[in-house]
N, C-alpha and C positions, 0 to 999 in steps of 0.2 A: 314653415317657412314665412317671412313677413311680408304682405303685400306690395305691391310697387307704389300704391297710392302712400302706403305710410313710411316708405324710403325716406322721403323728405324730413318725417318729426325723427323718425329712429335710427337714423344711420349711425348717429353718435354713439350707441351702445347696442348695435346689432350682435345677435350671436353667431353671424356668418363672419367670414375672411376679409368681407367686399368692403369693409370700413378702412380699408386703407386702397382705395379706388383712390385717383387722382382727380376725380370731378366731383369729390366730395370736403376737398381738405377746407375751400372758404367757408362753408355752413358750420362745419365742425368746429373749428376758430371761434366763430361766432356764439357757439352755442356754449361752447368752454367758458369764453370770457361773460356770458349772460351767469353761467351757474358758480364764476367767482366772484360777481360781483352780489349776488343774491346771499352767497354763502358769509362773505365779509361786508356786509351793507351794514347791519347794527353797530359792529365794531368801530369800520370807520366813521359812523356818522359820531357815534360817542367820542372818538378822537380825534376829531376835524383832518382826518387824512381822507387824502383823494384817489390813492393806491395803497394795496395792502405790503406796504415796504417795509414791515417791522419783521424782525428775525422771527418772532414767534409764530408768526405765521408761514413761514418757509417750509414746514412737513406739510402743512395744507395744499400750498401752492403747488408742491412737488408731487403730491399725489395724484391733484387734477391734472397735469401735464402729461403724469404717466398713464393717465386712464383715458386721456382726450387721444393718445397716441397709441393706445393699444398694448402697450407695453409694459401693464402689472403682471406680474406674472407671481406664482408661489414658490416658498423656497425649498419647497419639501418636493415635490413633484416637477418643479421647474415646468408646468405648464401654463397657460396665460389664463389671468383671472376674467373672468367675463361677468357681466353686470348679472346675469341671472343665475350664478354660482353662489351657494350658500357660503359665505366666509367667518372668518374672526381673526381678529387683530389683536395683538399685545399691547395690555394697555398699561404695561411698568414704566418701559424703558424705550424699546424701540419701535413701538408702534406699529410693525411689520402684519402685512395682510396675508393670512393663507386661508387656503381652501377649508371648510368645516370637516370633511371626511378625510383629509389630510392628518389634520392637527388633533382629531379625535384618535386618529391610528397612532400616531407619534407621541401623544401624551398617556396612551395604555402601554404601548411596548416599554417607555422609559421608566414607568410607575411599577410595571412590574419587572423590571432588572432591578432598580433598586429596591422592591423589596425582596427580591432572592438574595442579591448580596446582603442586606440587613440579616437575613434568616440565616446564612453561612457564617456570616462575623458576629453576632448578636447573640445570646442565648433568650431570643423572644420568639413568642408563635408565629406561625405564618401569617394567619389572622391582623395579629398587631401590627407584623411588617408590612402587610398592605396598607394597612390603615394609616401609617404614616409616611408612606414613599412617598416621593416629589416625583416632579419632571421640569424640566428646564425649556425656555421660548429656545426655538431651532436659530434664532439670529443673536439674540442678546443675553442668551444663558441665564436670565431671571427665572428663578424659582418659584414652582406653583406646587400647591398641593395637591393631593389625588382627588379632593373633593371640589378643587377648581377647574376638572376636565370639562372642558364645553360640552353642552347636550343640545341648544337648539341656536338656532339661528337669528341674531340680534343685531339691530341697527347699531351705528358707532355711538352712539351715545347711552346705548341699552335699553331705553324705553318700547322698543315696539320690536316684537318677536316676528321676525320672517317680514320684512320691509318689501316693498313693492317693487318691482325692476321694469314694469313696461312704462314710466313716467320719465320723458326724456329731459322732463326739467327738473327734476329731482337726482340729486348725487348720487350713483350707485351703491348700493349698501347702506342706505342714509334714509332717517323718514321724514325729511324735509320740515320738521319742526326746531325749535331752540333746541339747543343741547341743554343749558340748564344744570349744567355737572357742577359741583363746588370745584372753584379754582384753588391752585397748589397755595402752600404756607399757610391753609386755613384763615383766609381773610375775612368769611364771612358771606364773600359773593360768589353770583354764579357765572355760568360762562355765557356770553350774548352771539356767538355763533349761532349758525342752522348745525344741525347734526352734521359731525365732521370727521376725519380720521386725523390721527396725529393728536400732540397735546395740546391741549387747550392754552390760548396764548395767555400771559400777565395779565392782572387785573389790571384794567385801563382806567378805573377812578380815581379821582383827584381826591386824597386826603392828607390833613397835616400829619404829618410824622417828625420824630425823633431822631437823632443819632442813636451809633450805640452807646456812647457815656450820656446822653440827654441833656446834653449841652446846647446843642442848635436843633431849631425846629424848622422846617420847611415843608411847603406843600409840593407833592411827590405822588407820581400813581403809585398806586395800590400795589401793583406787583412787583416795583422797586422802590417800597416804604424803606426797606432796612439800606443805612448808609453808613460811612465812616468821614467823620469831619474833619480828620487828618490832626487833630489837636491832642494833645495829654489826655489821657482817658482821668486821670486824679481821682478815680473812684477809691475809697475807703477799703483797704485787704482785711483779708481774715484776721491779722493780727490787732486792728484797732489801731495801731500807732504810726504806720505807713500808708503813702496812697501808691497808685498805680503811677508808673512811669512811662509805660508803653502808649502809641499812639491810639487813636481811639478804635477798640474794636470788638467783634464782637465774640461772645461765649462770655464765660469766668475769667478775671484776671489771674493771670498767673502766680504762683506762690511768691510771696514775697522775700526777694534774693536781698535785702539789706543785711549788712552783716555787723556784730556785734559782741560782745562780753555777755556771757549767761550764767547764771548758776545753776547747777542743779537742782532735784528736789527736794533736796536735803539741806543746800545751802553748803555746802561744805567743799564744793571742787567748783569753779569758773572755767569756762572755755570759750572761744571764739568761735561763733556757728553763724549760719543764717538765721533771717529772723523766725523763717517759716520751720525751721528746727529747732529753735530754740529750748523746747523741754527735751530734759533728757535723764536718763541717770548713772550716777558715779558706781564704781564697783565695790565702795564701801557700807558696812551696817549701819543702821540707823544709830544704835548705841544712846539714845535718847533715853532718858529715865523717865518711866510708866508713871501713871497716876498715885499708883500706889507710893512712890516715893522709896519702893525695895527693889524692885526689878527694873531691866533695861530692857527696850525694844528689842527683839533679834531679828526685826525683817530686815530687809533691804532697805535703798535708796526711795524715800517715799516723802510727800509734801508734810510740811510740820502741822502738826498736830492731826495726823493721820495715824497713828502707834495705837490708838482703841487702849481698850480696858486693860488691864492684867489677867490675863488666861488663869491665874490662880484664883481668882474671885469668884464669888456665888456659890452655887449649889456643888458640893465634891462628895463625892462616896471613897471607901473604904477601898483597897485592892481589890476584894472580891465581889464587891458591889452589892452586900447585903445591909449595908448601914448607910445611910445619907445623911451628912452633918449641913448646917445652914450657919451663914454668919460666923465663919472662921475668917482669921486674918490669913492673907495670902502667903505670910513669911512662915506659917507654923504648918507642918507636915502633917498631912489626913492621917491618924491613929489608925491602928489595926483594930478591927472588931473582935478578934480573939477565935471566931468562928471558923469551922473549917472551910478551904477554899471551896474546895468541890465542884471542881472547873475539871471539862473532859481534857483527858490528855492524850498525847500525838497518838498513841495507839489506838486509841477510839473506843475501847474496852472498860477502861477503867479511869476512874477521878483520880483528882489529888488532894490525899489524904493529909497534906500537912495543914497548919492552920494560915489565915489570912496572912498572906504576904507580899511586897512588894517585887515587882519584876514578873517575869515570866516564871511557869510553873516548870518543873525538873522538863527538858526534852524528852526522857527516855522513861516508859514506865518502868518503876524496879520492882512491882510485885512479881516474887516468886512462883515459877509454875513449872509442872514437872514437862519435861521436854523428850518425846519419844524419837527413835531414830525413823527411819523411811520403813523399816520392816515390822515395826510394833514391838521387837523383843527386848530393847534395850531402852531404859530411861536413865535421866539424871538430872541432878539440880547444878551443875557448875556450868556458866558460859563460855568462859575462855577465848572468844571471838574478839578478830581483830578490830581492834577500836577505829571511829571515822578518822581520829588523827593520824594513823597509819605509824604510830611509834609506841603505842603499849595496846597490850590489851584487856577485855572486860573483867573485872576482879568480882564482878556481881554473880551471884547464881543464873543459873540457866533460867530467863525468863522469854516473857513473849515480845515481838515487836523489836524495834530496834536498840541497840546497847544504849547506856548511859553515855553522855560526854567524858572525854579523860577527866579525872579529877586532877592533874599536873596541870598549876598556872604558870603563864608566862608573861614577863613584864616587857610592857611597850612605853616607848618613852620619847619626847621630842629630840631634837638634836642638842639642846643644852644640856639637857637632861635633868632639868627641874622640874618639869610637868611628864607623869608616868601614871599607866593604870595597868592592871593586870585582867589577863583573860584567860581561858582555858586553852590547855593547848590544841592544836589544832587550827584553832579559829584565828591567831595571829594574822593567817593569809586574808581575813575578810575584815579585817578592824583598819578604821582609817587613822591615821598619828593625832596624836591627842592636841589642842589647840594651847600654844604657849602664847600668852600675850606680851611678851618681851619681845624684843628688836633681833632679827638675826644680825649675829655679830662675824659671820663670815666674808671676807672681802669680797669682790666682785673682781675676775682675771679679765674680763671684756674691756675692750679700748675707752670707755665711757667711765666706769669705776665710779666716783663718788656723784657723777651727775644721774645714775639712775635713782628710780624713786625706791627708799625704802622698804622692806618687807619685815613680817614678824615672824618669829621663831617656828621653823617648819620641820618636819619630819621628811626625811631624806634629801635629796640634793637641791640647791637652789632653783627658784624657776627661772626660767629663761629671760633674758633681759629683752624688756617690748620696746626699745627706742630702736631707730632706723642706723643701720652701720654706718652711713655717711665716709665711708673710707673710700678715699679719693684713688682711683685707678691711674696707670701713667699715663692713660690717654688723657687726663683731666677732669672724665665726670667722675659720677660718686656712686657708691652701691646704694641701690635704693630698698636694699631687703632689711627684713630686721635684724637685729643683731645677732651675729653667729659665731660669736667668739668662746673663747672656753669658757665651761662655767665651773665652780667649785666641786671638787666630788663630796659626797655625803659623809658624815661620820658614822667609820664602820661600828664604831662600838655601838650605836643605837641604831642601825640599820636592819631593816627587815626585807625581805623579798616580797612584796604586793603581788596579787595576781596581775600578771601581763594582761590590759586591756587591747584589742584591737584599735589601732586609731583611724576613726570614721573620715577624718580630713586630713590627709597628707600636706605635711610642714613643707614649706618652699626654701625652708636653709636645715642645716645640719648644725647642732653648739661644736664649736672649735674647729668649722671647718672654714677654710681660705674661700675669700670672696670668688664667685663664678666668673667665669669672662665676662667683661662689660656689655650687656646687653642692649645698648642705646642704638638707635638706628641712626646712622650718619649716612651723608653723600658721600661717594666715594668715586674718584675721577678714573678713569682707565688706565693704562700704560702708558698709553703717548699724551696724556692731559689734555686730551681734546674738551673743548668747551660744548656743552651740552648733551654729552654723553654719559653724565654721573649717573648711579645707580645708588639705590636705598639698600644699604647693608648693613647687618650688627658690626659694632665698634671693635668686636673682640675678632671678627674674621678677616685675616689677612689676605685672603687670597685675592690675587691682583686677575683682571681680566681684561679682553681686547675688545674694542667698541666696532670690529670690522670695517673702522673707515681707513680713507688713506692718510699715513703718518703726518704728512703738511709740514713737517718742519723743515726751517733754511736747512741746507747743504754747505757744505764747506766754501762752496763757491760763492755762496752770498747772494746768486740770483735766482737758485731755483730751487723747489720744495722737494721732500722724499714721499715717491709715491708708492713705496711698502705698505703692507697693511699694518695697522696699529701695532705698535711694537715698545715695546721698555727701551728707554733712551740711558746711552751709557753715563755714568754719574761718577765722580770720584768720590765722590764721599758716602757712595751705596756701600751696602753691606755685599758680603763675597754672597751670598744667595741671590742678590740682586744682580750684583756683576755678570754671575751666570747664565741668568735669566735675561740680560738684556740684549740688545741687538743695537751695532750701530748703523745711522742710515747709510744708503746707498752712495757710491760716489758718481758725480758728474761726467759725464763723459760727451755731454753734448757741445758744439761749438758755441762761442761766444755770440750773444744775441743782445748786447748793449747798444745803447743807441751813444755813437761815437761824438763827442766833443772836438772840434765844431762839428756840426751834425753834416754827414754826408752818407751817400747810398751806398758805400763800399763796407762789407763787412768785415769785421774784425778777424784778422788769421791765426789768433790765438785761440785755443781752447778754453771752456769756461773759466774765467778766474776772476776774484774777488777786486783786485785794485783795478784803477783806470785804465782804459784801453790806449796801445800806445797811438802815437801820431800816425795820422795815414798819409803812406808816402806812394799810393798809387797815383799814377802819371794820367789826366785827365785832358782830353782834346777839345777845343771848343774854337770853333770857326767865328773869324771877324766878321765885323758885323754886315759886311759886303759880300763874301762869301768866297773872297780871293785867296784867301791865306787860312790855316789851319793852325793855331797855336797851341801847344805842350805847356800845361801847368802842373806843377805836385799839387795835390787833393788838397794836403793841408793850406799850403800855402794861397792856392785860391778861394778855397771856402772862409779862410779866416778876413778875407777884403769884405770892405762894404759893398752894396750891391752897385753905388756908385764905381767905388772905384775899379768893380771887374768891369762895369762897360768902358773904363777909361783902358784898361790892360787889354781887353780882345781888341781895340783898333789897332788896325794894320800901318797907320801913318799916312795909305797911298789914296788913290781917288778912289771914288765908291764902288766903280765898275759896276753898279746896277743900271738898269734900264728903266728910263721915267716911263710913268704911266700911260702919258698922252700920246708919246713920241717913240721913234725909235732911239734916241740919244743915250749916252750915259750920263749920270747924274754926277756935275763938277764938283761936289763937294768932296772933303776928303773922307774917307771913311767912318760913316756913325750909325748910331744905332735908331732903329725906328725908320719911318717912312720917310723917303725923298723930301727936304725941302722944297716948296716954289714950285711945283711940276708944271704949270702952264705959263712960267717964265723961263722957257729955257732961249738961250742965247746963240744956239748953232746957228749957222746961214745953211739954209737949205733951197735948191734949186724949184722955181716955179715953172710950170708948161702948162701950154695951152690943151685941149682937147686931143690934138693931132699931133699934138708935142713939138711943132713946128717953134713956137716962140719958148723961149727959155730967160727966166730971170730968178736972181739970188734975193731970198728975205731971210729975215729971221724965223726962227721953228715956231717962236710964241706968235708971230700976226699969221703965218700959216695956220696955226692950230686955232686961230680966231676966225679967219678965212672960212676955215671949215664948219664952224659953230654957226657962223652966219649962213651958209649954203644948207644948214639942217643937218648936217650928218656929224656923228661923234667922232673925235681923231683915234681914238683908241680901236675903233671900228673897220677903218680904211685900212688895207694891207699896204705893205712896205713899199712895192712895186709902184703902188698907187696913189701914196702920199705928195701931195704938192700937186698933181696932174688935173689939170678941169680948172683952175683957179684963174688963168689969164684967159684975156677971149680971143679968138681967134679971126684973122685980116684976111684979104684978097690972096696974098702968096701963100695962106695955110691953103686955099681950095685949090688952086692949082699944083700944087705939090702933089694934093688927096689923088688927082684924076691921073697924074701921071704912073703914081705908085700901082693905082686900080687897073690900067693897061698894060701895068708890066707883069702882074698877077695871072690874067688872064693866058696870056701869051705863055707863060711858064704851064699854067696847068693842061693848055691843049698840047704842047711837046710832052709832057708826062703822061698822058693818055695813049698816045700815039706811040709811045716806045714801050707800053706796058706789054710783057709776055703772059704764058697760062704762066699760073704759079707749078712752079716744081719744087721735087724735093729739099734742094739744096734753098731755096726761098722760105722753108717752113723755119717758124721763130724756133729759137732756142728753146723757151720755155716749153712750148709744145711739144719739141723733141724728148725732151727730161720727162714730161708727165708719161708720155708713151713707153719711156725705158724702165718708170718704177711701176704702172702697172704689169708688164711683161715679167720684170721681176717677181712680183708679187704674185703673178699667176704658177710662176717656177717655183715659189717659196711652197705653195701650198700643194702641188705635187709632191715635192719633197717630204712634208708634214705627212701624207696619205699613205705613201710608199714607207716612211720609218714606221706609222701605228701599224701594217701589217708585218713587217719583220716582228715586230714586238709582239703581237698577237699569237703568228707563228710560233715562236719561241717560248712563249709560255702553256700553248697548247703541248708542245712537242716535250717541256717539263712536266705537264700533269700525266701524259699517257707515257712518261717512262717510272712516274712514281708509280702509276696503277699497277706497270707489269712488275716492277722490283716487290711491289707488296705479295701480288698475286704468285708470282714466281717463289717468294720466299715462303709462303704460308702454305706451298705444296710441297716445297723441300722439308720443312718443318712436319709436315704431316708423315710424307714418306720416313724421315728417319726416324719418325715413332713406329710406325710399323714394322719399319726392319727391327727395331731394338723390341718389338714386342715379340717376335718372330724368334731373334735369337736369344730371348727370355724362355720361351716354350721349348724350343730344343734344348737347351739346358737342361731344362725340368724333366722332359721327356727322357735325356741319358741317365739323369738320377734315378728316375723309378726302373729305368731297366737294370741298372745296377742292384737296388734292392730286390 
């Protein structure tokens, strides 16, 4: 356990789980900032930066953040990596950190499995398989050899073994010294950071570098010294004639693609080819005269001057090799030495006894030997075995080994018959036809005819035409296969049957066969001709398909579209097969939804139709402006009028009959649209009274409104019975009249109180009596509902009891009937037994 006094310094990298306490968050972040500053200090000073914002430092910054939060985990055991745990980090791609023990176990198991697989799949020993076995990083899967299995705990830079873990001011698993690892791209500089995880940042030093094409020079960071100026490369290509036309790029320039007409090596044939592929060989022989002037070069197409010396010049020996001749002309045949050939024959026991001769020695040894049968009782000298030609028997005496070839000779000739030679019987099957220097006179039967390249006289049939067929299909495309038209049959007079050789490569055509179906890929639309539903299909494939979208074609009504799934449309010019597979679009049964002209709100009464809708004859009601009369118009007539004309037609021609807003009088104008004009200038006469309504005068309504406004009240808020009251002042006559009225009211009230009697049933108001009658009726109706519900319940119970009784007695009756039938059957059987 770490002491309490050391908690303040070691809480960041404590082995306990107390590093997640809330009280240590502030000091942890401070220590993390100090570690970041110390690690990046030299790099930031060199690059004149204030913070590690470069993307190269993101891996280190991420590790510091993960480590400070205690979230650094091993991807193998998924446990947290503590500062005191020995670790190993991948140095190739991902730079992930693992427990040393976990990665050692992982690498050994992976390499053992790799060795076992190699032993079972390859013919190698287990020791060699173990030496060449490999293992992969658990995260990035980079491959390591078995010798790279980690054995010791090193810091990130690899200089210090078993780095300390008790110093809080040094990054865990780090030595605290300058990394000093060589930077990438082999720039020659070393890393300036302190020992750190992750990849080293790009080299920050400033150097003068050139672009890829070396045309532009700039001062750049060493880590980013390679750049493109985006201008044309213009480097000389390998051909030495043209220059690179690509933008400034890294690596070697692409092959020269400039096209031109170039000659083959021997100069006899010219072709249009790309510059980088300008050297080629034609199919003809060199046939140039050699230096001797007596023979010609028999090599294939080659450079001029590469024929070499005549192969018949220099030292030559006789056929048996016993005598050597020097300085003989190449056109002189080597003389025979006259000595015995003495070459070993094919039997392996005897030698050739003939004199020095040209050509091979006799294939079969002709020395006569006595041959015994299997039992040894019979010996004879005549062979009589069937020869290898399978046509004749051996005429030689009994001999050892194979019989001599058949002495019969067979003539092999070219097609024209002028060039021929003889071969022994039975060997004509293995002989090649003779070469004839004359041109073949057989006319080609394919469509190219005279355009084909002429060839020499040959043995057997003419070679197939090498040109492209180029025959046009009915669809407009052309056949791109080699010519597969008919070829001329060989001359039967000079035809032999050579051995059939197995063809290694299967040809794409057969001579004399018609062109195959068009293989070109074309975009073909669906049967409904929908846009965007095309498919790539072989041109010769006439299969039709549906795109499963809605048809969408206009119906016969011209207003709606077909909602069927994509189908073939009927076409008068279609073939019978297409007509059979085509379907007509659905019929429109919807009501007409066209907008009528002139515009109105009434729908067309006809079903959906393509022509214009008939005029609307519906009668519409429109009230006059004052609301006293309702006009009936024909919709077509009313909607064809302009807005001004509609307003004029709707007027009833009488008074407006609308109440003015400020008084109780009606508008004096003729029926008109909109608000009534001049509501404040009503000229109707109104009686004006005092408050006691004793005095009375006749004023114009507009004066009464003005008087009310002057009194501080709105004429529209004054009730009808109070309109004009109180506008005249009361006088003395008004006061005396008020007193008389008050005395009369008091006298009437006293009389009423004296004559008042107790309230009887006759004096009850009618409303109260009606309310009582309704309540009594409700009580009676509730009682009736309860009685009806009880009756229904009793009826249901009775029905249930009856059903149960019927079921019970019915079941008992069936059981009784079954028992009775069983008894009758037993009695019948007893009677039968008694009789027996």
